[in-house]
C-alpha positions in Angstrom: 0.3 0.1 0.4 2.7 2.3 0.4 4.5 1.7 -2.5 0.8 2.1 -4.3 0.8 5.5 -3.2 4.1 6.7 -4.0 3.3 5.5 -7.2 6.3 3.2 -6.8 3.5 0.7 -8.6 0.3 0.8 -10.5 -2.4 1.6 -8.6 -3.9 -1.8 -9.7 -0.6 -4.2 -8.6 -2.8 -5.8 -6.0 -6.4 -6.5 -7.1 -5.2 -10.4 -7.8 -3.0 -10.2 -4.8 -4.2 -12.6 -1.9 -2.2 -12.1 1.9 -4.1 -14.5 4.1 -2.4 -13.5 8.1 -2.6 -16.4 10.1 -3.2 -15.8 14.4 -2.1 -18.7 16.3 -3.2 -19.6 19.9 -0.6 -22.3 20.9 -1.3 -24.8 24.0 -0.4 -23.5 27.3 -0.4 -24.5 30.8 -2.6 -22.7 33.7 -2.6 -23.6 37.3 -5.2 -25.0 38.8 -6.6 -23.5 42.5 -4.4 -26.9 43.8 -1.1 -25.8 41.8 -1.4 -22.6 43.6 -1.9 -23.9 47.2 0.7 -26.3 46.5 3.2 -23.1 45.3 2.2 -21.1 48.4 2.9 -23.8 50.8 6.1 -24.5 49.7 9.2 -23.5 52.1 13.0 -24.0 52.3 13.7 -21.5 49.7 17.1 -21.2 48.8 17.2 -17.5 49.4 15.2 -14.9 50.1 14.3 -14.4 46.6 12.5 -17.6 45.9 9.4 -16.5 48.7 9.5 -13.1 47.1 8.9 -14.5 43.7 6.6 -17.1 44.8 4.6 -14.9 46.5 4.3 -12.0 43.7 3.4 -15.0 41.2 0.2 -16.3 43.2 -0.8 -12.7 43.9 -0.8 -12.4 39.9 -2.7 -15.9 39.7 -5.5 -14.2 42.1 -5.7 -10.8 40.7 -5.0 -11.2 36.5 -2.2 -8.7 36.7 0.1 -8.6 33.9 4.5 -8.6 35.0 4.0 -4.6 34.7 1.6 -4.7 36.9 2.7 -6.2 40.4 6.2 -4.5 39.1 4.1 -1.0 39.9 2.1 -2.5 42.4 3.9 0.4 45.1 1.1 2.6 43.1 -1.4 0.7 43.6 -4.5 1.9 46.6 -5.6 -0.4 48.3 -8.9 -0.2 50.1 -12.1 -1.4 50.8 -10.6 -4.7 50.1 -10.6 -3.6 46.7 -6.5 -2.8 45.0 -7.4 0.5 42.8 -4.7 0.4 40.7 -4.2 2.3 36.7 -3.5 -0.8 34.2 0.1 -0.3 32.4 -1.0 -1.7 29.6 -3.9 0.3 28.5 -3.3 3.2 30.9 -7.1 2.8 32.3 -8.2 2.8 36.0 -8.5 -1.2 37.1 -10.7 -2.1 40.5 -9.3 -5.7 41.6 -11.4 -7.3 44.4 -8.8 -8.5 46.7 -8.6 -12.3 47.0 -8.8 -13.7 50.8 -4.9 -15.4 50.0 -4.0 -11.9 48.3 -4.5 -10.1 51.7 -2.4 -12.9 53.6 0.6 -12.2 51.4 0.1 -8.4 52.0 -0.2 -8.7 55.1 2.7 -10.9 55.4 4.4 -7.6 54.2 3.6 -4.7 56.6 5.9 -2.2 54.7 4.7 -2.8 51.6 5.6 -5.9 48.8 9.3 -6.0 48.3 10.5 -5.1 44.5 10.0 -7.2 41.5 13.0 -8.9 40.3 13.2 -7.7 36.2 10.7 -10.2 34.5 13.6 -12.7 32.6 15.2 -13.2 36.4 11.5 -13.9 37.2 10.8 -16.4 35.1 13.7 -18.2 35.7 13.1 -18.4 40.0 9.7 -19.1 38.6 10.7 -22.1 36.4 13.2 -23.4 40.1 10.5 -22.9 41.9 7.7 -25.1 39.9 10.0 -27.9 40.1 10.0 -28.5 43.5 5.9 -30.0 42.9 5.7 -33.0 41.3 2.8 -32.4 39.2 4.6 -29.9 37.2 7.6 -32.7 36.6 5.2 -34.2 34.1 5.2 -34.0 30.5 3.0 -31.7 28.2 2.9 -31.2 24.2 3.3 -27.9 22.9 2.4 -28.0 19.4 3.2 -24.8 16.8 3.1 -24.4 13.7 5.5 -23.7 11.6 5.4 -23.5 8.0 1.7 -24.6 7.9 2.7 -28.4 9.5 2.6 -28.8 13.2 5.2 -29.0 14.9 4.9 -31.1 18.5 7.2 -30.3 21.4 7.8 -31.6 24.7 8.3 -30.1 27.9 8.0 -30.7 31.0 5.4 -28.1 32.6 7.4 -26.2 35.2 9.7 -25.6 31.8 7.1 -23.4 30.8 6.3 -21.1 33.8 6.6 -17.6 33.1 4.4 -14.8 34.9 1.7 -14.1 32.0 1.1 -18.2 33.5 -0.7 -16.2 36.5 -3.2 -14.1 34.3 -4.2 -17.8 32.0 -4.4 -19.3 35.4 -6.5 -16.5 36.7 -9.1 -16.6 34.0 -8.8 -19.9 33.1 -10.2 -20.9 36.7 -12.8 -18.2 37.3 -14.1 -18.8 34.0 -14.4 -22.5 35.3 -15.9 -21.5 38.7 -18.8 -20.0 37.0 -17.7 -15.6 37.0 -19.3 -14.8 33.7 -17.0 -13.4 31.0 -18.0 -9.9 31.0 -16.8 -9.9 34.6 -13.8 -11.1 34.2 -13.2 -8.6 30.9 -13.6 -6.0 32.6 -11.2 -6.7 35.8 -8.9 -8.2 33.5 -8.9 -5.2 30.7 -9.0 -7.7 27.9 -11.6 -7.4 24.5 -13.6 -10.3 23.9 -11.3 -11.5 20.6 -8.6 -11.3 23.1 -10.3 -13.5 26.1 -11.4 -16.7 24.4 -7.3 -17.3 23.7 -6.5 -17.1 27.8 -9.0 -19.7 28.6 -7.5 -23.2 28.7 -10.0 -25.7 29.5 -10.2 -28.8 28.1 -13.0 -30.4 26.2 -13.8 -32.7 29.2 -13.7 -29.3 31.4 -16.4 -27.9 29.0 -18.4 -31.1 28.7 -18.2 -31.3 33.2 -19.7 -27.1 32.6 -21.9 -27.8 30.2 -23.7 -30.6 32.6 -23.2 -28.7 35.7 -25.3 -25.7 34.1 -28.5 -29.2 32.8 -27.7 -30.1 36.5 -28.6 -26.6 37.8 -31.6 -25.8 35.2 -33.1 -28.7 36.1 -32.6 -27.9 39.8 -34.4 -24.7 39.2 -37.5 -26.2 37.0 -37.9 -28.8 39.6 -37.5 -25.7 41.9 -40.3 -24.0 40.1 -43.1 -26.7 40.3 -42.8 -27.1 42.9 -43.4 -23.9 44.3 -46.4 -24.0 42.1 -48.0 -26.6 43.3 
């Protein structure tokens, strides 16, 4: 288009040209609620920084914060069980409820949360911490498409841990627990089309969700009939 506007090529040069841009949402891990609880239960760290990384990561798992937000959390206002913070990526105001576990971590640091290490350091420590959990020492096959051909590679789950795993975990766990999608999008600041790629529930989990909805619907119908009688 630039070349056409500069009259470097004829205006009709691109009429027959078809360009397809593809986007891929590769499989990726997320931490279940049990994984997060087990993460929080870890002790005997080599240095205090490991514990800091663990605590900050758990906060991200329960707030949906990006690294840029957790690294600037000192700027946030904590009031009436909510965190008020400008989201760094979008520069939009955000309001996030304080999960009881997050409150426990905040209480652990009465003088304020420790400084967040650089992202690269954070991710390296995170993998070393994750290696301590047996469930993260299992295989995970990640498939990427290269040249139009699926290219599966096998990793240990802990090898795929990074700061963004927390955001993915927050969205997936809240979705599976029934938090409305529109509420989650408001909390995380996602656009609707971006939001779906963060939900890493598998087919069986979605099937269970539908079964639960049917069970709840049937119970509501039975309760309505009983009230009518």
